[in-house]
N, C-alpha and C positions, 0 to 999 in steps of 0.2 A: 581849548581846554576841555570844555563840555565833550565834545566828539572823542576826544582821545580818551578819557574816561568811560565813557558809555562803551568805546571799542574795546578798551581793555578788560571790562567788566564782563562783556557779552563772551570774549574770548575764554575768560577764566570759568565762566559758566559752561559754555560748551565743553571745554575740555574736562571739567569734572562730570558732567553728563555722560561723555564717552568713555572715559576711563571706569565709570560705574559698572558699565554693561548691562546685560539684560537682567542680570540677577540669578540667583540659583536656578539650576536644571530642575524642571518639572519631573516628580520622583515616578519611577516606571509603575505602571497599573494605576495611576491616579486618574487616568482620562477614561477608564471604563465604568459602565454604569454599575451602581451597586445593586449586589443581589437583593431581592425582596425575600422576606421570609425569615429575617433575623439568622443568617448562617452561623452555625455553631463551629466546633472543633472540626479541622479536616482530620479525616481517618487514613492512617496509614493502610496498605494494601493488605495486613494481616488483620487488622480490626474491621476493614470494610468486608472481608471475605467470612469473618466470622458473624458479624452484624447480617449478612447475605444469609449464611446458613441456619441463624437463629430465626429468621423471618420466615424459613419453609418455603422456598420458591417452588413452584409448580413445574418444573423442568428448567427451562431458559427464562422464563418470566416469574412475574410476582404479580399475584391479583392485587388489586386496590384495598380490598380489605385486609389482606395480611400486610401490605406495604404500612398504610396509614399510620401505625403507633410507631414507626422507625424514622418516618420522614417528616422533616420540618415543614416544607412546602411542596406538595404532592405536583402541582402544576409546573413547578420548576424542575423536578426529576423527571417526569414523564414528557420528554421534549417530542415524543411521535404523537402524543395525544390520543394513545389506544386504548386509554384505560388500564395498561398494564406495564410494569416495570420491567425491563429487560436487564442483563446483568452488566451490558455496558451502560445502560442509563444509571445504574445503581451505581457503579464505580466513578463516573463522571460527577454523581451528586454527592460521593464520599470525598472526591477532591474538591469540592466546593463548599463543605460544610452543610449540606443539607440532610446528611444521614446521621442520626444519632445512634451512636452505639449504646449510651447510658440508657435511654427509653427502650431500645431493643431490649437489653438483659431485663429491665424490669417488667416490660410487657411480658416476657417469657417466663419470668419468675412468677407472675401473677395469674398466667393463664389456668384457667378451671376454677379460680376462686369466685365466690358470688359477689355480685356488685351489690354497694350499700345505698 
């Protein structure tokens, strides 16, 4: 009698576990490392281009001193580590939330005002 009870209990527990499955699928993108530097809002192409033009690039690149007010984390955007931001790096940064159009507009508006 004890063997039959243990066998029946084992079968029921095994069946319950088998029907439960592996659980919910892992959400897409959850396995990626989080970006450092508090990413902000992802900019669309128009906002990204406007921020690039506001920053005042020198040809195809943007110097570090001009880029810093617009970039949340400079090292994350300057993937080539050359001390300049290319337009391609800028667009990638916009897509990852590392470029801030709000800071860009504020920096442009405050240009030429004395520091306090």
